[in-house]
N, C-alpha and C positions, 0 to 999 in steps of 0.2 A: 233740170234746173227750173226753179220758179223765180219770178221777178221779186227783187228784195223789197220787203216792207219793214225790215228791221235793220239795225246796225250791221254793216258788213264787217268782216274781219280785216286784218291787215296781214300780208304775207311777206316772208323772205324766202326767195327761191334761188336754186342754182339754175343757170340758164344753159349751161353746156355750150357746145360749138354746133354748127349746122348739122353734123351727123347725128345729134341728139334726135332729129326728126325721124331717123331710121332705126332707132334703138327701141325695140318693143317693150323692154322692161321700164326704163325711165319715162318714156313717153306715155306708157300705160299708167304709171303712177300719177303723172301730172294730169292726165285726162280724167282719171277717176277722182282726184282731188277737186278739180273744177266742177265735176258733176255733182259732188256733195255740197257745194257752196250754193247759197242763193244766187240768182242770176243778177250780175251787176248792171246798173244803169249806165255806168261809165267806168273806165279803168285809168288810174294814174300810176305809171311805172317809172321807177328810178333805176337806170341801168348803170353798171359799172363802166360802160363804154362811152359815156358822155360826161367828161369832166370839163365843166365850163362855168366861169363866174363872169358876171353875175348869174344868179339863178335863171335858167332859160327853159322855155317850153317849146316843144316841137310844133311844126306846122301841119295842119290838116291837109290830107291829099298830097303831101310831098312824097317823092320816091323813097323807097326803103334805102337804108344805108348798108351796103355790103362790106362791112368793116372786117374782112378776114381774107385770107389768101391760101392757095394751095388745095382747095377743095374741088369737088366735082362741079362741072359747069351748071348742073341743074340747080344748085343752090343760088346762083347768081341770076336765075331767071324767075325765082319765086316772088310772089306778091302777097300783100296782106293789106287790102284796101278796106279801111274802116269808115264808119259814118263821120260826118263833120264834127269837129270838137272845138270849134271857134268859141261858141258860147261857154263851153266848159273851161276853156283856157282863161276867159275873162273872169270866171267865177273863182278859179284858183288864184289868179293874180290879185284879186280883190281881198282875199283873206290873209295875204302875207303883209307883214309890217313894213313900214318905211325903211327900216334898217335891213331889210331883205328885198331889195328891188327885183323885179321880175322882167326879163327880156323876152319878148315874143319873137322867136326866130321865124324868119320868112320862108325858109326853104328846107329846113332840116326834117327828115322823116325819122321813122323808127329804126334803131340800130338792131343788130342781131340779139343783144341782151334783152330786147323787148319782143321783136317779132317771132323769133324762134320759139320760145316757150308759149307765146300767145297763139301761134298757129296750132299748137297741140291742145291747149286748154280751151280755146274758143275758136275752133276751126272755121266757123261761118262768118267770122270778121264782121259781125253785125252789131258790135258794141263800140261806142266812141272811145278811143284810146288817145291819151296824151302822155308824152314822155317828158320827164323833168330831169334837168342836168344835175350833176353832183358839183356844187359850188365850192366845196371844202371836204376835207377828211377828218375834221374835228368831230369826235363823237357828240359832244355837248351841243354844238351847233346843228348837227344833223338831227339830233333828237328834238330840238326846238322847232326845226322845219316840220318834222313829223307831227309834233304837237299842234302846230298851226293847221296842219292838213286834217287832223282828227275829226273835226265836225263834218267833213265831207262823207265820212262813213255813215252818218245818219241819213244821208241823202242817196244811199245806194252806190256809193263809189267804192270800188275795190282798190286799195292802195297796195302796191307791190314794190318791194326792194328786190332787184334782180342782180345777183352776183355769183359767188361761188365760195363756199366756206373755206376751202383751201385752193390755192391757185399758183403753186410753185412750178409753173411750166418749165422754166430753165433747168430745173433739177430732176425732171422726170427722165428716166432711162428707157421706158417703154411707152409706146403710143398706141396701145390697144384699149378698147373699151373695158375689157375684163382684166386689165393689168392690176396686179396687187398694189395696195396702198403703201408707199414708202413710210418709214417710221415717223418722219416729220409730219406727214399728212394725217396718219392715224392718231398720233399724239395730240395734234392740234384739234382734230375732230372730237376726240374724247373729252378734252378740256372744255371746249365750247358747248358740247351737249350737256355736260354736267352743270355748267354755269346757267344755261338756258333752263334746265330742269329746276334750278333754284330761283330763277328769276333775278339773277345777280347781274344787273346791268353794269355796276361799277367794275366787276371782274371782267366782263366782256370788253369794257371800254379800255381796260388796262392791258390789252393783248400784247402790246409791244414789249412790256416788261415781264408779264406774267405767263404768257401762253407758251407752252412747250412747242417746239417745232419752228419757232421764229428764228431768223427771218425767212427760212426756206418755204414755210407755208404761205407767206405773203411777202415776197421781195418788193412788191408794190401793193398798196392796200386798197385799190379801187374796188376789188371784188368783195371785200369785207365791209366796206363803208356803208352800203345800202341797208345793211342790217339795222343801223341806228335810226334811219328814217322810219322803218317798220316799228321798232321798239318805241319811238317817240309817238307814233300814231296809235299805240295801244291804249286802251281805257286806263290801265294800270301797268306801267312798264315793269313793275316789280313782281307782277303775277306771272308764274311760268306759263308759256304758251304750249301749244301742241306741236311736237316735232313730227310732222306728218311723213316725211321721207328721210331716210338715212342711207348709209352705205356709200360706195365709191364708184366713180366713172373715170376711167383712165388713171386710176389711183388718186383722184381728187375727190374731196368730200362733197356729196350732193345733199347733205343735211339741210333740211328746209323747215321753216317755222311758220305757224299760224297763231296770231295773238288776237285776243278778244278786245 
């Protein structure tokens, strides 16, 4: 990777669960993707696992959030200590409008939707990282937040929406990494992939009514919502992005998107 001197892309990624760190296939895909990108000067990540209004920003040097249960003890001992992002947080807060007030959290660190994929993509933890909460699930409002963040890309900031393109955990019958995708997951994934290939933001935003596989693919929508921050941060949201990763993990879609 070389330091960015041009506009950074924006990404929507699937973040998996902690065992993603031990999956050579998907972790290899994420690592290779990061290697192909210019080196970010800072990273702003919006994770499905922090739903909070008003819009909130994480605290530098705060402990990681181990917001999961039932996994091996080693995952609860992992760290990801990144450089101070206090000045970066002030910069993000300054570009948001008065109608979208920003709360600087005093003690919340990165949750697994942020630190798990970033440990793979940027294992040296030498880039300032800031996590932003999801204050809403309204696609239009999330796209506006992304649009406000867009200028940061010209300053070397990598914007990441971290979720999972399908996330019907209650409806999975197998819990193996190589489990076959249920019909609802495969159908939603194919629909979303086709809409992304057309740059059809309106279709993607109408998922509740138009997407096959609903509501099983997203009984709750927090893993889909970060997509709209990414699309809002795109130079032209109607231009198709690059679907860098596809396929399934535990039967769930790991399709991921890069927009210019």
